[in-house]
C-alpha positions as CSV (number, residue, x, y, z in Angstrom):
1,X,4.8,-16.6,17.0
2,X,6.2,-13.6,15.9
3,X,6.5,-14.6,12.4
4,X,2.8,-15.4,12.1
5,X,2.3,-12.1,14.4
6,X,4.2,-10.3,11.1
7,X,2.1,-12.1,8.8
8,X,-1.1,-11.2,10.1
9,X,-0.3,-7.1,10.9
10,X,0.9,-7.7,7.1
11,X,-2.9,-8.7,5.9
12,X,-3.9,-6.7,8.2
13,X,-2.6,-3.1,6.8
14,X,-2.2,-4.5,3.2
15,X,-5.9,-6.3,2.9
16,X,-8.4,-5.6,6.2
17,X,-7.8,-1.6,6.4
18,X,-7.6,-0.9,3.0
19,X,-11.0,-2.9,2.4
20,X,-12.5,-1.2,5.8
21,X,-11.6,2.2,3.6
22,X,-13.6,0.8,1.0
23,X,-17.0,-0.3,2.7
24,X,-16.8,2.9,4.5
25,X,-16.6,5.3,1.1
26,X,-19.0,3.1,-0.6
27,X,-21.3,3.1,2.2
28,X,-21.2,6.8,2.8
29,X,-21.5,7.3,-1.6
30,X,-25.0,5.7,-0.8
31,X,-25.9,7.9,2.4
32,X,-24.9,11.0,1.1
33,X,-26.2,10.5,-2.7
34,X,-29.6,8.5,-2.3
35,X,-30.6,8.4,1.8
36,X,-33.5,6.5,0.9
37,X,-31.9,3.8,-0.5
38,X,-30.4,2.9,2.4
39,X,-33.9,2.5,4.4
40,X,-34.6,0.5,1.1
41,X,-31.6,-1.5,1.5
42,X,-31.8,-2.3,5.2
43,X,-35.6,-3.6,4.7
44,X,-34.3,-6.5,2.6
45,X,-33.5,-9.6,3.9
46,X,-30.2,-9.7,2.9
47,X,-29.5,-7.0,5.0
48,X,-30.8,-8.8,8.2
49,X,-28.3,-11.5,7.7
50,X,-25.3,-11.2,9.4
51,X,-23.3,-13.6,6.9
52,X,-23.8,-11.9,4.2
53,X,-23.2,-8.8,6.1
54,X,-20.0,-10.0,6.7
55,X,-19.7,-11.9,3.5
56,X,-20.3,-8.5,1.2
57,X,-17.6,-6.8,3.7
58,X,-15.1,-9.1,3.1
59,X,-15.9,-9.5,-0.7
60,X,-15.1,-5.9,-0.7
61,X,-11.5,-6.5,1.1
62,X,-10.3,-9.4,-1.0
63,X,-11.6,-7.3,-4.3
64,X,-9.5,-4.8,-2.9
65,X,-6.3,-5.9,-2.7
66,X,-6.4,-7.8,-6.3
67,X,-7.5,-4.7,-7.3
68,X,-4.6,-2.8,-6.1
69,X,-2.1,-5.5,-7.0
70,X,-3.3,-4.6,-10.4
71,X,-2.5,-1.3,-9.8
72,X,1.0,-1.4,-8.0
73,X,1.8,-3.4,-11.1
74,X,0.6,-0.7,-13.4
75,X,2.3,1.9,-11.2
76,X,5.9,0.1,-11.6
77,X,5.5,-0.8,-15.4
78,X,4.9,2.8,-16.0
79,X,7.1,4.2,-14.0
80,X,4.5,6.3,-12.3
81,X,5.9,6.2,-8.6
82,X,8.6,9.1,-9.3
83,X,11.9,8.9,-11.3
84,X,14.2,6.1,-12.1
85,X,17.0,7.3,-10.5
86,X,16.7,9.3,-6.8
87,X,20.1,11.1,-5.3
88,X,20.4,11.1,-1.3
89,X,22.6,12.6,0.5
90,X,24.0,10.4,3.8
91,X,25.2,12.5,6.7
92,X,28.6,11.3,7.4
93,X,29.0,8.3,10.1
94,X,25.7,6.7,8.5
95,X,26.5,4.4,5.3
96,X,28.5,1.4,6.4
97,X,30.2,1.6,2.7
98,X,31.6,5.5,4.1
99,X,29.4,7.1,1.4
100,X,27.7,10.4,2.0
101,X,26.0,11.1,-2.0
102,X,24.6,8.2,-3.4
103,X,22.2,7.4,-6.0
104,X,19.5,4.9,-5.7
105,X,17.4,3.2,-8.3
106,X,14.1,2.9,-7.0
107,X,12.2,0.1,-9.4
108,X,15.5,-1.9,-9.0
109,X,15.4,-2.2,-5.6
110,X,11.2,-3.2,-6.1
111,X,12.2,-5.1,-8.4
112,X,14.2,-7.6,-5.6
113,X,11.8,-7.1,-2.8
114,X,10.4,-10.4,-2.3
115,X,13.6,-12.0,-2.9
116,X,15.2,-10.1,0.3
117,X,12.3,-10.4,2.5
118,X,12.4,-13.8,1.8
119,X,16.5,-14.1,2.7
120,X,16.8,-11.0,5.4
121,X,16.7,-12.6,9.1
122,X,14.7,-11.2,12.3
123,X,17.6,-9.3,13.6
124,X,18.7,-7.5,9.8
125,X,15.1,-5.8,10.8
126,X,14.7,-6.2,14.3
127,X,13.0,-2.5,14.9
128,X,10.7,-3.6,11.8
129,X,11.6,-0.2,9.7
130,X,11.8,-2.1,6.8
131,X,8.6,-3.9,7.4
132,X,6.7,-0.7,8.5
133,X,7.9,1.1,5.0
134,X,6.6,-1.5,3.1
135,X,3.0,-2.2,4.8
136,X,2.7,1.7,4.5
137,X,3.0,1.7,0.8
138,X,1.0,-0.9,0.6
139,X,-1.8,0.3,2.3
140,X,-1.4,4.1,0.5
141,X,-1.6,1.7,-2.8
142,X,-4.3,-0.2,-1.9
143,X,-6.4,3.3,-0.6
144,X,-6.2,4.8,-4.3
145,X,-8.8,1.8,-4.9
146,X,-10.8,2.5,-2.1
147,X,-11.4,5.9,-3.2
148,X,-11.5,5.6,-7.0
149,X,-14.4,2.8,-5.6
150,X,-16.3,5.6,-3.6
151,X,-16.5,8.2,-6.7
152,X,-17.6,4.8,-9.0
153,X,-20.4,4.2,-6.1
154,X,-21.7,7.9,-6.0
155,X,-21.8,8.0,-9.9
156,X,-23.8,4.3,-9.9
157,X,-26.2,5.3,-7.8
158,X,-26.8,9.0,-8.9
159,X,-27.6,7.3,-12.1
160,X,-29.2,4.3,-11.1
161,X,-31.5,5.0,-8.3
162,X,-31.2,8.6,-7.4
163,X,-33.2,11.6,-9.2
164,X,-32.1,15.0,-10.2
165,X,-31.2,16.0,-7.1
166,X,-29.0,13.3,-6.5
167,X,-26.6,13.9,-9.6
168,X,-25.3,17.4,-7.5
169,X,-24.7,15.6,-4.5
170,X,-22.9,12.8,-6.9
171,X,-20.7,15.4,-8.2
172,X,-19.8,16.8,-4.9
173,X,-19.1,13.7,-2.7
174,X,-16.8,12.1,-6.3
175,X,-15.1,15.2,-6.4
176,X,-14.0,14.4,-2.1
177,X,-13.1,11.0,-3.5
178,X,-11.4,12.8,-6.2
179,X,-9.1,15.0,-3.9
180,X,-8.2,11.9,-1.7
181,X,-7.1,10.1,-4.8
182,X,-5.1,13.2,-5.5
183,X,-3.5,13.2,-2.0
184,X,-3.1,9.6,-1.7
185,X,-1.1,9.1,-5.2
186,X,1.1,11.8,-3.8
187,X,1.7,10.2,-0.4
188,X,2.2,6.9,-2.4
189,X,5.0,8.3,-4.5
190,X,7.0,9.6,-1.3
191,X,6.4,6.2,0.2
192,X,7.6,4.7,-2.2
193,X,10.6,6.3,-2.2
194,X,10.7,5.6,1.4
195,X,10.1,2.1,0.5
196,X,13.2,2.3,-2.1
197,X,15.8,3.8,0.8
198,X,14.8,1.4,3.1
199,X,15.2,-1.7,0.7
200,X,18.5,-0.1,-0.7
201,X,19.9,-0.1,3.3
202,X,18.9,-3.6,4.2
203,X,20.6,-4.8,1.1
204,X,23.8,-2.5,1.6
205,X,24.0,-3.7,5.3
206,X,23.8,-7.1,3.2
207,X,26.4,-6.5,1.3
208,X,29.2,-5.4,4.5
209,X,28.5,-8.3,6.5
210,X,28.9,-10.7,3.5
211,X,31.9,-9.2,2.5
212,X,33.2,-9.4,6.2
213,X,32.6,-12.6,6.5
214,X,34.4,-13.7,3.4
215,X,37.4,-12.0,4.9
216,X,37.0,-13.7,7.9
217,X,36.8,-17.3,6.3
218,X,39.3,-16.6,3.8
219,X,42.1,-18.2,4.9
220,X,45.8,-16.9,5.7
221,X,48.3,-16.4,3.1
222,X,51.1,-18.5,3.5
223,X,54.5,-17.0,3.9
């Protein structure tokens, strides 16, 4: 049951929440740029169907997730989420190996993310810190797609349906989405670093426990 709830929360944070942001910003683009278009859409038979409205919302959610995966791959492959080496100062008594200064390789940690998640037990992330760091990164990454969709929707509505006065409103809305995009991109870089530190710490503790277990299992030397 706990595993199912964990999966449900993961889906909600990585798919549903960014998808709802996409629905909101795309709808907001139509409302701001061409309010009359809203009335025309509401009057259509399709808008009166709950099934079609729910289907459209779910489609936007799935597309947001799909484009988010492509964006995530691009950002990682291009190394656009920060430096490849990240120095980290650790207060004494925190690291299980006694280190106080280490260098983390965020992209190296990212490459092993799913293998590590598959191997760790519930007791190794009992407070959910690692899962929370991962979910926050993927949530931020996917909302980048949402804000880009909002800016694009404003431009399309202005050029395809609105009059000359709609262009100014579209420029304002697209600029607002652009500001949100820049802010979220900066947050994505920060969250990627937090995620890398969490992955590194989890892997380090597993290495420590593995070494301890090997020491215990090793037979004593005969005298």
